[in-house]
C-alpha positions in Angstrom: 0.0 0.0 0.0 1.3 3.5 -0.9 0.4 7.1 -1.4 -0.4 7.4 -5.1 -0.1 11.2 -5.7 0.8 14.5 -4.3 3.7 15.6 -2.0 3.8 12.2 -0.2 3.6 10.2 -3.5 5.4 6.8 -3.2 5.3 6.8 0.6 4.8 3.2 1.8 1.9 2.6 4.2 1.5 -0.3 6.5 -1.8 -1.9 7.6 -3.1 -3.4 4.4 -3.6 -6.6 6.3 -5.3 -5.0 9.4 -8.1 -7.2 10.7 -11.6 -5.8 9.9 -10.4 -3.4 7.2 -10.1 -3.6 3.4 -7.8 -1.0 1.9 -9.2 1.0 -1.0 -7.6 -0.3 -4.2 -5.2 2.0 -5.9 -7.4 2.3 -9.0 -10.4 3.2 -6.9 -8.3 5.7 -4.9 -6.9 7.2 -8.1 -10.3 7.6 -9.7 -11.8 9.0 -6.5 -9.1 11.6 -6.1 -9.4 12.7 -9.7 -13.1 13.4 -9.0 -12.6 15.3 -5.7 -9.4 17.1 -6.6 -11.0 20.5 -6.9 -12.4 20.2 -3.4 -9.1 19.3 -1.7 -7.0 22.5 -1.6 -7.0 23.9 2.0 -9.9 21.7 3.0 -10.7 20.2 6.3 -11.0 16.5 5.7 -12.6 13.8 7.9 -11.6 10.2 7.4 -14.3 8.3 9.3 -13.5 4.6 10.1 -9.9 5.5 9.0 -8.2 2.2 9.6 -4.6 2.7 8.4 -5.3 6.2 7.3 -4.6 5.7 3.6 -7.4 7.9 2.3 -6.8 10.8 4.8 -3.1 10.7 4.1 -3.8 10.8 0.4 -6.0 13.9 1.0 -3.2 15.6 2.9 -0.8 14.7 0.2 -3.0 16.4 -2.3 -3.6 19.7 -0.6 -6.0 19.2 2.3 -5.1 21.6 5.1 -5.9 19.2 7.9 -7.4 15.8 8.4 -9.2 14.2 11.3 -8.8 10.4 11.5 -11.4 8.5 13.5 -11.2 4.8 14.3 -12.2 2.8 17.4 -9.5 0.1 17.0 -6.3 0.7 19.1 -4.4 -1.5 16.6 -5.6 0.6 13.7 -4.7 3.8 15.6 -1.1 2.5 16.2 -0.7 1.7 12.5 -2.2 5.1 11.6 0.4 6.9 13.9 3.2 5.0 12.2 1.8 6.0 8.7 1.5 9.6 9.8 5.2 9.9 10.8 6.3 13.5 10.1 2.8 14.6 9.0 1.7 17.2 11.5 -1.6 18.6 10.2 -3.7 15.8 11.5 -5.8 14.9 14.5 -6.5 11.3 15.6 -9.6 10.4 17.6 -9.7 6.9 19.0 -13.4 6.5 19.7 -16.5 4.8 18.4 -17.9 6.8 15.5 -21.0 8.0 17.4 -18.9 9.3 20.3 -16.4 10.9 17.9 -19.1 12.6 15.8 -20.7 13.9 19.0 -17.3 15.3 20.2 -16.8 17.1 16.8 -20.3 18.6 17.2 -19.5 19.8 20.7 -16.2 21.3 19.5 -18.0 23.0 16.6 -15.7 21.4 14.0 -17.0 21.3 10.4 -15.6 19.7 7.4 -15.3 20.4 3.7 -14.9 16.7 2.8 -16.1 13.7 4.8 -15.0 10.2 3.7 -17.0 7.3 5.2 -15.9 3.7 4.7 -17.3 1.6 7.5 -16.6 -2.0 7.9 -18.8 -4.0 5.4 -21.6 -6.2 6.7 -22.4 -4.3 9.8 -24.8 -1.7 8.3 -23.8 1.5 10.1 -23.2 3.7 7.0 -26.7 5.3 7.1 -26.5 5.9 10.8 -23.2 7.7 10.4 -24.7 9.8 7.6 -27.7 10.6 9.7 -25.5 11.8 12.6 -23.4 13.9 10.2 -26.5 15.7 8.9 -28.1 16.0 12.4 -24.9 17.5 13.9 -24.4 19.7 10.8 -20.8 18.7 10.4 -20.5 19.4 6.7 -19.7 23.0 5.5 -21.9 24.5 2.7 -20.6 23.2 -0.7 -18.9 20.4 1.1 -19.0 16.8 0.0 -19.6 13.4 1.6 -18.0 10.4 0.0 -19.4 7.0 0.8 -17.5 3.8 0.0 -19.6 0.7 0.3 -20.4 -2.7 -1.0 -23.9 -3.6 0.2 -25.7 -1.0 2.4 -26.9 1.7 0.0 -26.3 5.2 1.4 -29.3 7.4 2.0 -28.5 11.1 2.3 -30.6 14.2 2.0 -27.9 16.1 0.1 -28.0 15.9 -3.7 -26.0 13.1 -5.4 -23.0 14.4 -7.2 -21.4 11.2 -8.4 -22.1 7.5 -8.5 -19.4 5.0 -9.4 -18.8 1.2 -9.3 -15.5 -0.6 -9.3 -16.2 -4.3 -9.2 -17.9 -4.9 -5.8 -16.8 -1.5 -4.4 -19.2 1.4 -4.9 -18.7 5.1 -4.3 -21.4 7.7 -4.0 -20.6 11.4 -3.5 -23.1 13.8 -2.1 -22.8 17.6 -2.1 -24.3 20.0 0.4 -25.5 23.1 -1.4 -25.0 26.5 0.1 -28.1 27.8 1.9 
């Protein structure tokens, strides 16, 4: 596993074999970042269910100003800390996604880009989306990226993009300015 573009291009990342995770394939990551590239400069990025941090690190490599990484696995957090070596514009939150999203709400932190890739087969994607909307964690004109296999994301924001890469599916929603 590696960073595929930007200032950290070629950087090796560990954690591809982390239990309970499935790293995003390079071709999916490359396509995704081509789609969201215009949203990245100086953005505040949330990598929810971050695992090894591959997506958030890719975002930082391509111009995101900061990234929040959330995962409830201590093992994943240790791998993430290793992968973030010498990358300072990041915050790691080792909590359950519900607790973490509530914490972000209380601290009034909002995001330009939210990436959600929960473990497959446990059906928590829509609950995470509902909390993000309820807590108003997405800035106007911000986007939510959902990577999934089975559970179809339901979001009140307009659909911007819908892609399929084998079993992996990506939907991107955009919050219009009010």
